[in-house]
N, C-alpha and C positions, 0 to 999 in steps of 0.2 A: 535520492533512498527507496525508492520504489522500485526501480529496475536492479539496483545491487540487491535488495533483499531478495523481490521475486527469483533472479538469478541464482542467489544462494540458494533459497528452498530447492531447488530444483539440482542441486548438485548433492555429489554422496556426503557422507559423514566425513569420509578422509579426508575430502575437501576444505569442507566447514572447520574442524581442527585447527587447520592451517591462518585460519585469523585469529587474533589478539582480542580484537576489538570490533565495531560497526560506528562508523559518525554516521546516522539516520537522520539528517536534515533535509528540511525543505520536500520532502517525498509526499504525493496522494497515496495516500497508505489505504483507504476506502474508496472505492468507486462507486459504491452502494451511495452512502454515505448515511454517518454515525447520527447518535441519536439529537447531540448537541449540533452539529452543521445544521440539519434538518428544523430544528427549535428556531432555528434563527435564519432570516431571508439575508441579512447584512453584515458580514463580517469585515475584521479591519483591514486584510487584504482581499478577498475575492467573494463574490455574493452566488447564493445557491445557484442561480442561471447561469453563470460563469463555471463553477465545477463540476455542473452539469452537463454542459456545453465540449467542456474537456473531455469528460467520460463518456461520452457520446463519438466523439473524435476517437478515442483511444482504443475504446471497444465498442463496433459500435452495438453489438449483439449485447441488450441489457440484462439473457438469461446468464450470461456468463462474465457478467462482472464482478460478481463475488469470489470467484475463483481467482480473480484475477487482482484481489484486492489482499496484499498479504497482512493487512490490518487482522483478517477475517480467516487466515490461517491457521492451519493446524502444526504450529510450530514446533520444531525438534528441540528436544532440550540440549543438544550439541550446539546451538548457535553460541557463536558469541557474545559478551555485553554488548549493549548499545550504549 
């Protein structure tokens, strides 16, 4: 989900119009951490330390993690429905 949305955000509006819908399943869409994730140390599948580890591997520079997080992106109105 992360890779698809991150890639689609960088495409032109003409390319985005070619998609009828998006299936955004199992994506790590916020590398910084949503308030709900940060409020709970242990989740059903991953704990905060595991997600932080993944974020460090995926985006080593913490200052750029918000930019690499589709959930925090300024989403264009012409994205297909998810």
